[in-house]
Structure formats: structure tokens, C-alpha cells
N, CA, C and O atoms as a Tinker XYZ file with bonds, in Angstrom:
   504  protein
     1  N     16.999000  -27.347000    2.307000    73     2
     2  CA    16.102000  -27.073000    3.415000    64     1     3
     3  C     15.913000  -25.573000    3.600000    63     2     4     5
     4  O     14.783000  -25.098000    3.721000    81     3
     5  N     17.038000  -24.811000    3.623000    73     3     6
     6  CA    16.948000  -23.363000    3.807000    64     5     7
     7  C     16.175000  -22.725000    2.659000    63     6     8     9
     8  O     15.369000  -21.821000    2.883000    81     7
     9  N     16.408000  -23.180000    1.443000    73     7    10
    10  CA    15.714000  -22.652000    0.272000    64     9    11
    11  C     14.207000  -22.883000    0.380000    63    10    12    13
    12  O     13.412000  -22.007000    0.043000    81    11
    13  N     13.825000  -24.062000    0.849000    73    11    14
    14  CA    12.401000  -24.384000    1.013000    64    13    15
    15  C     11.766000  -23.492000    2.086000    63    14    16    17
    16  O     10.641000  -23.022000    1.915000    81    15
    17  N     12.478000  -23.261000    3.181000    73    15    18
    18  CA    11.972000  -22.397000    4.252000    64    17    19
    19  C     11.804000  -20.972000    3.746000    63    18    20    21
    20  O     10.795000  -20.324000    4.023000    81    19
    21  N     12.790000  -20.488000    3.006000    73    19    22
    22  CA    12.709000  -19.141000    2.441000    64    21    23
    23  C     11.532000  -19.031000    1.489000    63    22    24    25
    24  O     10.807000  -18.036000    1.502000    81    23
    25  N     11.342000  -20.044000    0.668000    73    23    26
    26  CA    10.238000  -20.047000   -0.283000    64    25    27
    27  C      8.889000  -20.017000    0.432000    63    26    28    29
    28  O      7.983000  -19.291000    0.025000    81    27
    29  N      8.759000  -20.801000    1.490000    73    27    30
    30  CA     7.505000  -20.815000    2.261000    64    29    31
    31  C      7.263000  -19.479000    2.953000    63    30    32    33
    32  O      6.144000  -18.966000    2.958000    81    31
    33  N      8.322000  -18.923000    3.536000    73    31    34
    34  CA     8.195000  -17.629000    4.198000    64    33    35
    35  C      7.792000  -16.557000    3.191000    63    34    36    37
    36  O      6.928000  -15.726000    3.470000    81    35
    37  N      8.419000  -16.582000    2.027000    73    35    38
    38  CA     8.082000  -15.610000    0.981000    64    37    39
    39  C      6.619000  -15.764000    0.571000    63    38    40    41
    40  O      5.930000  -14.768000    0.351000    81    39
    41  N      6.139000  -17.005000    0.466000    73    39    42
    42  CA     4.742000  -17.249000    0.093000    64    41    43
    43  C      3.802000  -16.676000    1.154000    63    42    44    45
    44  O      2.823000  -16.010000    0.817000    81    43
    45  N      4.092000  -16.928000    2.425000    73    43    46
    46  CA     3.249000  -16.429000    3.516000    64    45    47
    47  C      3.244000  -14.905000    3.531000    63    46    48    49
    48  O      2.188000  -14.282000    3.646000    81    47
    49  N      4.423000  -14.311000    3.416000    73    47    50
    50  CA     4.503000  -12.852000    3.422000    64    49    51
    51  C      3.878000  -12.242000    2.171000    63    50    52    53
    52  O      3.339000  -11.137000    2.225000    81    51
    53  N      3.946000  -12.953000    1.048000    73    51    54
    54  CA     3.272000  -12.498000   -0.172000    64    53    55
    55  C      1.762000  -12.512000    0.044000    63    54    56    57
    56  O      1.065000  -11.570000   -0.334000    81    55
    57  N      1.264000  -13.580000    0.653000    73    55    58
    58  CA    -0.175000  -13.679000    0.924000    64    57    59
    59  C     -0.630000  -12.559000    1.846000    63    58    60    61
    60  O     -1.666000  -11.936000    1.614000    81    59
    61  N      0.139000  -12.311000    2.881000    73    59    62
    62  CA    -0.219000  -11.260000    3.831000    64    61    63
    63  C     -0.206000   -9.886000    3.162000    63    62    64    65
    64  O     -1.134000   -9.100000    3.349000    81    63
    65  N      0.834000   -9.592000    2.387000    73    63    66
    66  CA     0.907000   -8.298000    1.704000    64    65    67
    67  C     -0.213000   -8.167000    0.678000    63    66    68    69
    68  O     -0.794000   -7.094000    0.518000    81    67
    69  N     -0.509000   -9.247000   -0.006000    73    67    70
    70  CA    -1.609000   -9.233000   -0.964000    64    69    71
    71  C     -2.922000   -8.891000   -0.267000    63    70    72    73
    72  O     -3.699000   -8.076000   -0.767000    81    71
    73  N     -3.170000   -9.502000    0.870000    73    71    74
    74  CA    -4.395000   -9.209000    1.624000    64    73    75
    75  C     -4.431000   -7.753000    2.091000    63    74    76    77
    76  O     -5.484000   -7.116000    2.064000    81    75
    77  N     -3.282000   -7.228000    2.516000    73    75    78
    78  CA    -3.209000   -5.825000    2.939000    64    77    79
    79  C     -3.608000   -4.913000    1.782000    63    78    80    81
    80  O     -4.429000   -4.012000    1.952000    81    79
    81  N     -3.029000   -5.146000    0.611000    73    79    82
    82  CA    -3.339000   -4.285000   -0.530000    64    81    83
    83  C     -4.758000   -4.497000   -1.045000    63    82    84    85
    84  O     -5.420000   -3.538000   -1.438000    81    83
    85  N     -5.228000   -5.733000   -1.046000    73    83    86
    86  CA    -6.609000   -5.970000   -1.472000    64    85    87
    87  C     -7.591000   -5.294000   -0.519000    63    86    88    89
    88  O     -8.558000   -4.669000   -0.953000    81    87
    89  N     -7.335000   -5.424000    0.778000    73    87    90
    90  CA    -8.203000   -4.778000    1.765000    64    89    91
    91  C     -8.180000   -3.265000    1.644000    63    90    92    93
    92  O     -9.224000   -2.614000    1.694000    81    91
    93  N     -6.993000   -2.711000    1.484000    73    91    94
    94  CA    -6.876000   -1.258000    1.320000    64    93    95
    95  C     -7.540000   -0.803000    0.030000    63    94    96    97
    96  O     -8.185000    0.245000   -0.004000    81    95
    97  N     -7.385000   -1.584000   -1.025000    73    95    98
    98  CA    -8.008000   -1.234000   -2.302000    64    97    99
    99  C     -9.526000   -1.196000   -2.196000    63    98   100   101
   100  O    -10.167000   -0.272000   -2.699000    81    99
   101  N    -10.090000   -2.185000   -1.552000    73    99   102
   102  CA   -11.546000   -2.203000   -1.347000    64   101   103
   103  C    -11.965000   -1.010000   -0.503000    63   102   104   105
   104  O    -12.959000   -0.352000   -0.808000    81   103
   105  N    -11.215000   -0.727000    0.556000    73   103   106
   106  CA   -11.549000    0.388000    1.447000    64   105   107
   107  C    -11.533000    1.724000    0.710000    63   106   108   109
   108  O    -12.273000    2.636000    1.078000    81   107
   109  N    -10.706000    1.856000   -0.319000    73   107   110
   110  CA   -10.667000    3.100000   -1.082000    64   109   111
   111  C    -11.989000    3.357000   -1.817000    63   110   112   113
   112  O    -12.281000    4.488000   -2.207000    81   111
   113  N    -12.772000    2.312000   -1.998000    73   111   114
   114  CA   -14.085000    2.475000   -2.635000    64   113   115
   115  C    -15.216000    2.491000   -1.613000    63   114   116   117
   116  O    -16.184000    3.236000   -1.768000    81   115
   117  N    -15.098000    1.681000   -0.579000    73   115   118
   118  CA   -16.188000    1.592000    0.404000    64   117   119
   119  C    -16.122000    2.686000    1.458000    63   118   120   121
   120  O    -17.142000    3.025000    2.057000    81   119
   121  N    -14.948000    3.241000    1.691000    73   119   122
   122  CA   -14.761000    4.303000    2.679000    64   121   123
   123  C    -13.909000    5.431000    2.097000    63   122   124   125
   124  O    -12.994000    5.935000    2.748000    81   123
   125  N    -14.218000    5.808000    0.886000    73   123   126
   126  CA   -13.415000    6.802000    0.170000    64   125   127
   127  C    -13.288000    8.108000    0.930000    63   126   128   129
   128  O    -12.265000    8.786000    0.830000    81   127
   129  N    -14.313000    8.472000    1.691000    73   127   130
   130  CA   -14.282000    9.759000    2.394000    64   129   131
   131  C    -13.130000    9.840000    3.384000    63   130   132   133
   132  O    -12.604000   10.926000    3.628000    81   131
   133  N    -12.733000    8.720000    3.953000    73   131   134
   134  CA   -11.601000    8.708000    4.890000    64   133   135
   135  C    -10.316000    9.099000    4.166000    63   134   136   137
   136  O     -9.506000    9.868000    4.683000    81   135
   137  N    -10.144000    8.560000    2.970000    73   135   138
   138  CA    -8.931000    8.819000    2.209000    64   137   139
   139  C     -8.950000   10.213000    1.583000    63   138   140   141
   140  O     -7.914000   10.871000    1.486000    81   139
   141  N    -10.122000   10.653000    1.165000    73   139   142
   142  CA   -10.253000   12.007000    0.626000    64   141   143
   143  C     -9.874000   13.030000    1.691000    63   142   144   145
   144  O     -9.248000   14.044000    1.383000    81   143
   145  N    -10.244000   12.774000    2.928000    73   143   146
   146  CA    -9.996000   13.717000    4.023000    64   145   147
   147  C     -8.512000   13.918000    4.314000    63   146   148   149
   148  O     -8.137000   14.932000    4.902000    81   147
   149  N     -7.668000   12.981000    3.920000    73   147   150
   150  CA    -6.234000   13.126000    4.217000    64   149   151
   151  C     -5.421000   13.531000    2.987000    63   150   152   153
   152  O     -4.191000   13.559000    3.031000    81   151
   153  N     -6.107000   13.842000    1.903000    73   151   154
   154  CA    -5.398000   14.261000    0.690000    64   153   155
   155  C     -4.800000   15.657000    0.879000    63   154   156   157
   156  O     -5.456000   16.544000    1.425000    81   155
   157  N     -3.577000   15.850000    0.436000    73   155   158
   158  CA    -2.989000   17.194000    0.512000    64   157   159
   159  C     -3.815000   18.171000   -0.334000    63   158   160   161
   160  O     -4.254000   17.822000   -1.430000    81   159
   161  N     -4.024000   19.371000    0.161000    73   159   162
   162  CA    -4.869000   20.323000   -0.558000    64   161   163
   163  C     -4.329000   20.723000   -1.935000    63   162   164   165
   164  O     -5.102000   21.155000   -2.790000    81   163
   165  N     -3.028000   20.590000   -2.164000    73   163   166
   166  CA    -2.460000   20.997000   -3.446000    64   165   167
   167  C     -2.721000   19.990000   -4.568000    63   166   168   169
   168  O     -2.475000   20.297000   -5.734000    81   167
   169  N     -3.214000   18.795000   -4.237000    73   167   170
   170  CA    -3.530000   17.812000   -5.272000    64   169   171
   171  C     -4.952000   18.030000   -5.782000    63   170   172   173
   172  O     -5.850000   18.344000   -5.001000    81   171
   173  N     -5.158000   17.867000   -7.079000    73   171   174
   174  CA    -6.511000   18.021000   -7.630000    64   173   175
   175  C     -7.290000   16.711000   -7.531000    63   174   176   177
   176  O     -6.720000   15.665000   -7.218000    81   175
   177  N     -8.556000   16.773000   -7.791000    73   175   178
   178  CA    -9.429000   15.603000   -7.961000    64   177   179
   179  C     -9.223000   14.550000   -6.870000    63   178   180   181
   180  O     -8.866000   13.409000   -7.163000    81   179
   181  N     -9.441000   14.926000   -5.651000    73   179   182
   182  CA    -9.172000   14.036000   -4.514000    64   181   183
   183  C     -9.887000   12.701000   -4.640000    63   182   184   185
   184  O     -9.254000   11.655000   -4.506000    81   183
   185  N    -11.177000   12.710000   -4.891000    73   183   186
   186  CA   -11.915000   11.449000   -4.957000    64   185   187
   187  C    -11.402000   10.568000   -6.084000    63   186   188   189
   188  O    -11.251000    9.359000   -5.909000    81   187
   189  N    -11.137000   11.153000   -7.217000    73   187   190
   190  CA   -10.652000   10.377000   -8.357000    64   189   191
   191  C     -9.279000    9.767000   -8.067000    63   190   192   193
   192  O     -9.006000    8.634000   -8.462000    81   191
   193  N     -8.423000   10.513000   -7.383000    73   191   194
   194  CA    -7.106000    9.974000   -7.012000    64   193   195
   195  C     -7.238000    8.855000   -5.985000    63   194   196   197
   196  O     -6.476000    7.889000   -6.022000    81   195
   197  N     -8.187000    8.974000   -5.080000    73   195   198
   198  CA    -8.439000    7.902000   -4.113000    64   197   199
   199  C     -8.887000    6.645000   -4.860000    63   198   200   201
   200  O     -8.399000    5.549000   -4.587000    81   199
   201  N     -9.801000    6.807000   -5.787000    73   199   202
   202  CA   -10.258000    5.652000   -6.566000    64   201   203
   203  C     -9.114000    5.047000   -7.381000    63   202   204   205
   204  O     -8.969000    3.826000   -7.450000    81   203
   205  N     -8.308000    5.908000   -7.992000    73   203   206
   206  CA    -7.191000    5.423000   -8.798000    64   205   207
   207  C     -6.203000    4.631000   -7.946000    63   206   208   209
   208  O     -5.745000    3.561000   -8.347000    81   207
   209  N     -5.881000    5.160000   -6.774000    73   207   210
   210  CA    -4.964000    4.417000   -5.904000    64   209   211
   211  C     -5.607000    3.111000   -5.451000    63   210   212   213
   212  O     -4.910000    2.112000   -5.275000    81   211
   213  N     -6.918000    3.102000   -5.261000    73   211   214
   214  CA    -7.619000    1.862000   -4.913000    64   213   215
   215  C     -7.511000    0.823000   -6.017000    63   214   216   217
   216  O     -7.314000   -0.361000   -5.747000    81   215
   217  N     -7.641000    1.269000   -7.261000    73   215   218
   218  CA    -7.489000    0.351000   -8.402000    64   217   219
   219  C     -6.083000   -0.230000   -8.418000    63   218   220   221
   220  O     -5.902000   -1.431000   -8.619000    81   219
   221  N     -5.078000    0.636000   -8.204000    73   219   222
   222  CA    -3.697000    0.157000   -8.211000    64   221   223
   223  C     -3.423000   -0.795000   -7.042000    63   222   224   225
   224  O     -2.663000   -1.753000   -7.185000    81   223
   225  N     -4.036000   -0.534000   -5.900000    73   223   226
   226  CA    -3.859000   -1.443000   -4.762000    64   225   227
   227  C     -4.487000   -2.799000   -5.050000    63   226   228   229
   228  O     -3.895000   -3.833000   -4.741000    81   227
   229  N     -5.669000   -2.806000   -5.633000    73   227   230
   230  CA    -6.304000   -4.076000   -6.008000    64   229   231
   231  C     -5.467000   -4.817000   -7.042000    63   230   232   233
   232  O     -5.256000   -6.025000   -6.932000    81   231
   233  N     -4.991000   -4.087000   -8.046000    73   231   234
   234  CA    -4.147000   -4.709000   -9.075000    64   233   235
   235  C     -2.865000   -5.271000   -8.468000    63   234   236   237
   236  O     -2.418000   -6.352000   -8.852000    81   235
   237  N     -2.279000   -4.548000   -7.531000    73   235   238
   238  CA    -1.066000   -5.033000   -6.878000    64   237   239
   239  C     -1.317000   -6.278000   -6.043000    63   238   240   241
   240  O     -0.519000   -7.216000   -6.056000    81   239
   241  N     -2.428000   -6.284000   -5.318000    73   239   242
   242  CA    -2.772000   -7.462000   -4.516000    64   241   243
   243  C     -2.963000   -8.700000   -5.364000    63   242   244   245
   244  O     -2.625000   -9.808000   -4.949000    81   243
   245  N     -3.508000   -8.505000   -6.557000    73   243   246
   246  CA    -3.706000   -9.634000   -7.484000    64   245   247
   247  C     -2.400000   -9.961000   -8.208000    63   246   248   249
   248  O     -2.035000  -11.128000   -8.349000    81   247
   249  N     -1.705000   -8.927000   -8.661000    73   247   250
   250  CA    -0.489000   -9.129000   -9.454000    64   249   251
   251  C      0.605000   -9.902000   -8.742000    63   250   252   253
   252  O      1.429000  -10.548000   -9.389000    81   251
   253  N      0.624000   -9.845000   -7.422000    73   251   254
   254  CA     1.627000  -10.616000   -6.675000    64   253   255
   255  C      1.479000  -12.120000   -6.883000    63   254   256   257
   256  O      2.418000  -12.874000   -6.627000    81   255
   257  N      0.309000  -12.564000   -7.344000    73   255   258
   258  CA     0.055000  -13.998000   -7.530000    64   257   259
   259  C      0.234000  -14.456000   -8.969000    63   258   260   261
   260  O      0.072000  -15.641000   -9.261000    81   259
   261  N      0.563000  -13.544000   -9.869000    73   259   262
   262  CA     0.772000  -13.903000  -11.273000    64   261   263
   263  C      2.276000  -13.915000  -11.527000    63   262   264   265
   264  O      2.897000  -12.859000  -11.654000    81   263
   265  N      2.862000  -15.112000  -11.599000    73   263   266
   266  CA     4.323000  -15.212000  -11.681000    64   265   267
   267  C      4.960000  -14.311000  -12.746000    63   266   268   269
   268  O      5.988000  -13.689000  -12.481000    81   267
   269  N      4.373000  -14.232000  -13.934000    73   267   270
   270  CA     4.944000  -13.403000  -15.001000    64   269   271
   271  C      4.937000  -11.922000  -14.657000    63   270   272   273
   272  O      5.774000  -11.166000  -15.150000    81   271
   273  N      3.996000  -11.502000  -13.811000    73   271   274
   274  CA     3.844000  -10.087000  -13.466000    64   273   275
   275  C      4.405000   -9.740000  -12.093000    63   274   276   277
   276  O      4.445000   -8.568000  -11.719000    81   275
   277  N      4.828000  -10.729000  -11.355000    73   275   278
   278  CA     5.185000  -10.526000   -9.947000    64   277   279
   279  C      6.286000   -9.485000   -9.751000    63   278   280   281
   280  O      6.158000   -8.611000   -8.894000    81   279
   281  N      7.351000   -9.563000  -10.520000    73   279   282
   282  CA     8.453000   -8.618000  -10.345000    64   281   283
   283  C      7.995000   -7.200000  -10.680000    63   282   284   285
   284  O      8.265000   -6.265000   -9.927000    81   283
   285  N      7.308000   -7.042000  -11.800000    73   283   286
   286  CA     6.785000   -5.728000  -12.174000    64   285   287
   287  C      5.808000   -5.218000  -11.114000    63   286   288   289
   288  O      5.808000   -4.033000  -10.783000    81   287
   289  N      4.982000   -6.110000  -10.589000    73   287   290
   290  CA     4.028000   -5.728000   -9.548000    64   289   291
   291  C      4.756000   -5.200000   -8.324000    63   290   292   293
   292  O      4.343000   -4.198000   -7.740000    81   291
   293  N      5.828000   -5.858000   -7.935000    73   291   294
   294  CA     6.601000   -5.390000   -6.781000    64   293   295
   295  C      7.090000   -3.970000   -6.977000    63   294   296   297
   296  O      6.969000   -3.140000   -6.076000    81   295
   297  N      7.646000   -3.682000   -8.152000    73   295   298
   298  CA     8.130000   -2.323000   -8.425000    64   297   299
   299  C      6.976000   -1.331000   -8.484000    63   298   300   301
   300  O      7.117000   -0.191000   -8.041000    81   299
   301  N      5.837000   -1.752000   -9.026000    73   299   302
   302  CA     4.670000   -0.863000   -9.085000    64   301   303
   303  C      4.124000   -0.578000   -7.682000    63   302   304   305
   304  O      3.682000    0.537000   -7.405000    81   303
   305  N      4.153000   -1.569000   -6.808000    73   303   306
   306  CA     3.705000   -1.335000   -5.432000    64   305   307
   307  C      4.644000   -0.370000   -4.707000    63   306   308   309
   308  O      4.197000    0.465000   -3.922000    81   307
   309  N      5.927000   -0.487000   -4.971000    73   307   310
   310  CA     6.883000    0.460000   -4.387000    64   309   311
   311  C      6.573000    1.870000   -4.887000    63   310   312   313
   312  O      6.567000    2.820000   -4.105000    81   311
   313  N      6.317000    2.004000   -6.184000    73   311   314
   314  CA     5.974000    3.313000   -6.746000    64   313   315
   315  C      4.670000    3.838000   -6.132000    63   314   316   317
   316  O      4.553000    5.028000   -5.842000    81   315
   317  N      3.704000    2.956000   -5.937000    73   315   318
   318  CA     2.436000    3.359000   -5.326000    64   317   319
   319  C      2.654000    3.843000   -3.901000    63   318   320   321
   320  O      2.085000    4.854000   -3.490000    81   319
   321  N      3.473000    3.125000   -3.150000    73   319   322
   322  CA     3.757000    3.544000   -1.777000    64   321   323
   323  C      4.433000    4.916000   -1.749000    63   322   324   325
   324  O      4.177000    5.721000   -0.853000    81   323
   325  N      5.284000    5.176000   -2.717000    73   323   326
   326  CA     5.895000    6.510000   -2.819000    64   325   327
   327  C      4.847000    7.559000   -3.194000    63   326   328   329
   328  O      4.869000    8.682000   -2.690000    81   327
   329  N      3.938000    7.181000   -4.077000    73   327   330
   330  CA     2.924000    8.126000   -4.545000    64   329   331
   331  C      1.938000    8.519000   -3.447000    63   330   332   333
   332  O      1.444000    9.647000   -3.438000    81   331
   333  N      1.649000    7.611000   -2.530000    73   331   334
   334  CA     0.681000    7.935000   -1.470000    64   333   335
   335  C      1.356000    8.541000   -0.238000    63   334   336   337
   336  O      0.680000    8.934000    0.712000    81   335
   337  N      2.672000    8.615000   -0.255000    73   335   338
   338  CA     3.399000    9.180000    0.875000    64   337   339
   339  C      2.920000   10.594000    1.217000    63   338   340   341
   340  O      2.765000   10.898000    2.400000    81   339
   341  N      2.678000   11.472000    0.236000    73   339   342
   342  CA     2.188000   12.816000    0.593000    64   341   343
   343  C      0.873000   12.794000    1.386000    63   342   344   345
   344  O      0.691000   13.602000    2.297000    81   343
   345  N     -0.026000   11.896000    1.054000    73   343   346
   346  CA    -1.291000   11.808000    1.810000    64   345   347
   347  C     -1.028000   11.327000    3.228000    63   346   348   349
   348  O     -1.649000   11.812000    4.174000    81   347
   349  N     -0.120000   10.383000    3.382000    73   347   350
   350  CA     0.210000    9.907000    4.720000    64   349   351
   351  C      0.892000   10.997000    5.545000    63   350   352   353
   352  O      0.646000   11.130000    6.743000    81   351
   353  N      1.754000   11.774000    4.885000    73   351   354
   354  CA     2.398000   12.887000    5.572000    64   353   355
   355  C      1.358000   13.946000    5.959000    63   354   356   357
   356  O      1.391000   14.482000    7.066000    81   355
   357  N      0.450000   14.235000    5.048000    73   355   358
   358  CA    -0.629000   15.182000    5.332000    64   357   359
   359  C     -1.435000   14.724000    6.542000    63   358   360   361
   360  O     -1.786000   15.531000    7.403000    81   359
   361  N     -1.725000   13.432000    6.603000    73   359   362
   362  CA    -2.493000   12.884000    7.712000    64   361   363
   363  C     -1.731000   13.018000    9.025000    63   362   364   365
   364  O     -2.320000   13.334000   10.059000    81   363
   365  N     -0.434000   12.781000    8.983000    73   363   366
   366  CA     0.369000   12.896000   10.206000    64   365   367
   367  C      0.478000   14.350000   10.668000    63   366   368   369
   368  O      0.396000   14.638000   11.862000    81   367
   369  N      0.663000   15.260000    9.713000    73   367   370
   370  CA     0.843000   16.667000   10.056000    64   369   371
   371  C     -0.466000   17.383000   10.384000    63   370   372   373
   372  O     -0.521000   18.214000   11.290000    81   371
   373  N     -1.512000   17.049000    9.637000    73   371   374
   374  CA    -2.789000   17.756000    9.755000    64   373   375
   375  C     -3.942000   16.762000    9.737000    63   374   376   377
   376  O     -4.675000   16.694000    8.751000    81   375
   377  N     -4.118000   15.996000   10.799000    73   375   378
   378  CA    -5.209000   15.018000   10.790000    64   377   379
   379  C     -6.560000   15.721000   10.701000    63   378   380   381
   380  O     -6.780000   16.737000   11.359000    81   379
   381  N     -7.462000   15.180000    9.887000    73   379   382
   382  CA    -8.782000   15.794000    9.794000    64   381   383
   383  C     -9.530000   15.639000   11.111000    63   382   384   385
   384  O     -9.226000   14.733000   11.887000    81   383
   385  N    -10.500000   16.507000   11.376000    73   383   386
   386  CA   -11.274000   16.402000   12.618000    64   385   387
   387  C    -11.857000   14.997000   12.774000    63   386   388   389
   388  O    -12.454000   14.447000   11.848000    81   387
   389  N    -11.674000   14.444000   13.941000    73   387   390
   390  CA   -12.191000   13.107000   14.220000    64   389   391
   391  C    -11.320000   11.980000   13.706000    63   390   392   393
   392  O    -11.636000   10.809000   13.916000    81   391
   393  N    -10.228000   12.315000   13.035000    73   391   394
   394  CA    -9.355000   11.276000   12.480000    64   393   395
   395  C     -7.934000   11.380000   13.032000    63   394   396   397
   396  O     -6.990000   10.885000   12.417000    81   395
   397  N     -7.784000   12.013000   14.172000    73   395   398
   398  CA    -6.466000   12.116000   14.785000    64   397   399
   399  C     -6.164000   10.800000   15.497000    63   398   400   401
   400  O     -6.742000   10.488000   16.538000    81   399
   401  N     -5.257000   10.050000   14.916000    73   399   402
   402  CA    -4.924000    8.741000   15.471000    64   401   403
   403  C     -3.646000    8.791000   16.302000    63   402   404   405
   404  O     -2.992000    7.770000   16.513000    81   403
   405  N     -3.303000    9.965000   16.763000    73   403   406
   406  CA    -2.112000   10.111000   17.586000    64   405   407
   407  C     -0.859000    9.784000   16.801000    63   406   408   409
   408  O     -0.638000   10.305000   15.708000    81   407
   409  N     -0.053000    8.930000   17.365000    73   407   410
   410  CA     1.231000    8.590000   16.757000    64   409   411
   411  C      1.099000    7.669000   15.556000    63   410   412   413
   412  O      2.081000    7.454000   14.846000    81   411
   413  N     -0.091000    7.115000   15.306000    73   411   414
   414  CA    -0.244000    6.160000   14.210000    64   413   415
   415  C      0.204000    6.750000   12.875000    63   414   416   417
   416  O      0.855000    6.067000   12.084000    81   415
   417  N     -0.136000    7.996000   12.623000    73   415   418
   418  CA     0.257000    8.622000   11.361000    64   417   419
   419  C      1.759000    8.639000   11.175000    63   418   420   421
   420  O      2.259000    8.399000   10.076000    81   419
   421  N      2.477000    8.921000   12.247000    73   419   422
   422  CA     3.937000    8.939000   12.169000    64   421   423
   423  C      4.514000    7.535000   12.071000    63   422   424   425
   424  O      5.509000    7.317000   11.380000    81   423
   425  N      3.899000    6.590000   12.754000    73   423   426
   426  CA     4.349000    5.197000   12.675000    64   425   427
   427  C      4.152000    4.682000   11.249000    63   426   428   429
   428  O      5.013000    3.992000   10.705000    81   427
   429  N      3.008000    5.025000   10.651000    73   427   430
   430  CA     2.747000    4.589000    9.270000    64   429   431
   431  C      3.808000    5.156000    8.332000    63   430   432   433
   432  O      4.299000    4.452000    7.451000    81   431
   433  N      4.159000    6.420000    8.517000    73   431   434
   434  CA     5.212000    7.011000    7.682000    64   433   435
   435  C      6.536000    6.274000    7.850000    63   434   436   437
   436  O      7.240000    6.012000    6.875000    81   435
   437  N      6.866000    5.947000    9.084000    73   435   438
   438  CA     8.118000    5.240000    9.348000    64   437   439
   439  C      8.119000    3.851000    8.719000    63   438   440   441
   440  O      9.175000    3.336000    8.351000    81   439
   441  N      6.941000    3.242000    8.594000    73   439   442
   442  CA     6.862000    1.893000    8.049000    64   441   443
   443  C      6.753000    1.850000    6.527000    63   442   444   445
   444  O      6.817000    0.769000    5.942000    81   443
   445  N      6.589000    3.005000    5.872000    73   443   446
   446  CA     6.519000    3.012000    4.412000    64   445   447
   447  C      7.742000    2.320000    3.791000    63   446   448   449
   448  O      7.564000    1.492000    2.899000    81   447
   449  N      8.981000    2.625000    4.226000    73   447   450
   450  CA    10.128000    1.917000    3.651000    64   449   451
   451  C     10.099000    0.411000    3.944000    63   450   452   453
   452  O     10.569000   -0.390000    3.136000    81   451
   453  N      9.551000    0.033000    5.092000    73   451   454
   454  CA     9.422000   -1.398000    5.407000    64   453   455
   455  C      8.474000   -2.065000    4.420000    63   454   456   457
   456  O      8.752000   -3.156000    3.923000    81   455
   457  N      7.346000   -1.402000    4.138000    73   455   458
   458  CA     6.410000   -1.949000    3.162000    64   457   459
   459  C      7.036000   -2.019000    1.772000    63   458   460   461
   460  O      6.775000   -2.955000    1.017000    81   459
   461  N      7.855000   -1.035000    1.439000    73   459   462
   462  CA     8.548000   -1.060000    0.144000    64   461   463
   463  C      9.494000   -2.249000    0.056000    63   462   464   465
   464  O      9.520000   -2.962000   -0.947000    81   463
   465  N     10.271000   -2.455000    1.115000    73   463   466
   466  CA    11.189000   -3.596000    1.136000    64   465   467
   467  C     10.419000   -4.911000    1.102000    63   466   468   469
   468  O     10.839000   -5.868000    0.452000    81   467
   469  N      9.300000   -4.950000    1.799000    73   467   470
   470  CA     8.450000   -6.145000    1.821000    64   469   471
   471  C      7.942000   -6.435000    0.409000    63   470   472   473
   472  O      8.012000   -7.575000   -0.050000    81   471
   473  N      7.439000   -5.426000   -0.275000    73   471   474
   474  CA     6.942000   -5.614000   -1.649000    64   473   475
   475  C      8.057000   -6.096000   -2.559000    63   474   476   477
   476  O      7.847000   -6.974000   -3.396000    81   475
   477  N      9.235000   -5.527000   -2.398000    73   475   478
   478  CA    10.365000   -5.965000   -3.235000    64   477   479
   479  C     10.709000   -7.420000   -2.965000    63   478   480   481
   480  O     10.897000   -8.198000   -3.900000    81   479
   481  N     10.796000   -7.799000   -1.679000    73   479   482
   482  CA    11.239000   -9.141000   -1.335000    64   481   483
   483  C     10.247000  -10.216000   -1.775000    63   482   484   485
   484  O     10.655000  -11.259000   -2.285000    81   483
   485  N      8.965000   -9.975000   -1.586000    73   483   486
   486  CA     7.986000  -11.011000   -1.946000    64   485   487
   487  C      7.754000  -11.082000   -3.453000    63   486   488   489
   488  O      7.140000  -12.032000   -3.939000    81   487
   489  N      8.236000  -10.091000   -4.195000    73   487   490
   490  CA     8.053000  -10.125000   -5.643000    64   489   491
   491  C      9.278000  -10.704000   -6.369000    63   490   492   493
   492  O      9.298000  -10.778000   -7.597000    81   491
   493  N     10.278000  -11.104000   -5.612000    73   491   494
   494  CA    11.466000  -11.753000   -6.200000    64   493   495
   495  C     11.111000  -13.175000   -6.610000    63   494   496   497
   496  O     10.203000  -13.784000   -6.044000    81   495
   497  N     11.821000  -13.695000   -7.585000    73   495   498
   498  CA    11.586000  -15.105000   -7.974000    64   497   499
   499  C     11.874000  -16.055000   -6.817000    63   498   500   501
   500  O     12.785000  -15.818000   -6.023000    81   499
   501  N     11.105000  -17.114000   -6.727000    73   499   502
   502  CA    11.311000  -18.128000   -5.673000    64   501   503
   503  C     12.577000  -18.918000   -5.934000    63   502   504
   504  O     12.918000  -19.812000   -5.160000    81   503
């Protein structure tokens, strides 16, 4: 019974995380200017990096549903979350004009490890 409950919970949380990454991936193409605006100035090719992270987010959202790729996808999503951390920190420290979301930037930074743990847990074998 407990195993079945855990499996169902993992499925629901996998679906939710997949939707989060798919939605974010699409947004990186449809609203790229928002993401470009929070890129740290020391990184090159802001738009291209936004698109690249969007591709990885879409791939991660899909990869969570492919059993053979699920574990690798989980680790790749963790790496992606680490890779975008500088942009999130930049946004918290120096929000672009009109994009100051108050404490949201800091809350998002605090939740990065939660998202990493979430990606790891839902990518484990059932």
C-alpha cells in the first residue's frame, strides 16, 4: 500500500515538474526578452543562452516521461538549475526596470535546492 502511494505521489509530482519545465521552456522562446533582461552582464550571447536553456527545459520536461532517460534527465535538470542560478541571483540583486518582483527573486533562489531535490526524487525508479 505504501509503495503504491509513493508511486502515485511520484507520478503526480513528476507531472507537475514536467509542466513547470515545459511551460518555462516555451516561455524562453515566447517571452525571451524577460529572460535576457536578467542575464548577468559577464555572460556572452544572452539571447542564445536563453534559447539554449529553453531547449534544455523542454527536453527535461519531456525526458521525465521516458523511463530509460528519466534518471539522466533528473541529473540534467539539477545541472540546469545550477546553470541558471547566476541569472536568478542577478535578478534578485539587480532587477531590470519594471521587473522588480520584490521578495520573489530571493524566494526563487531559496527554492532552487527544493527544485533540485524535486527533480532528483521524481527521476528515481518507481
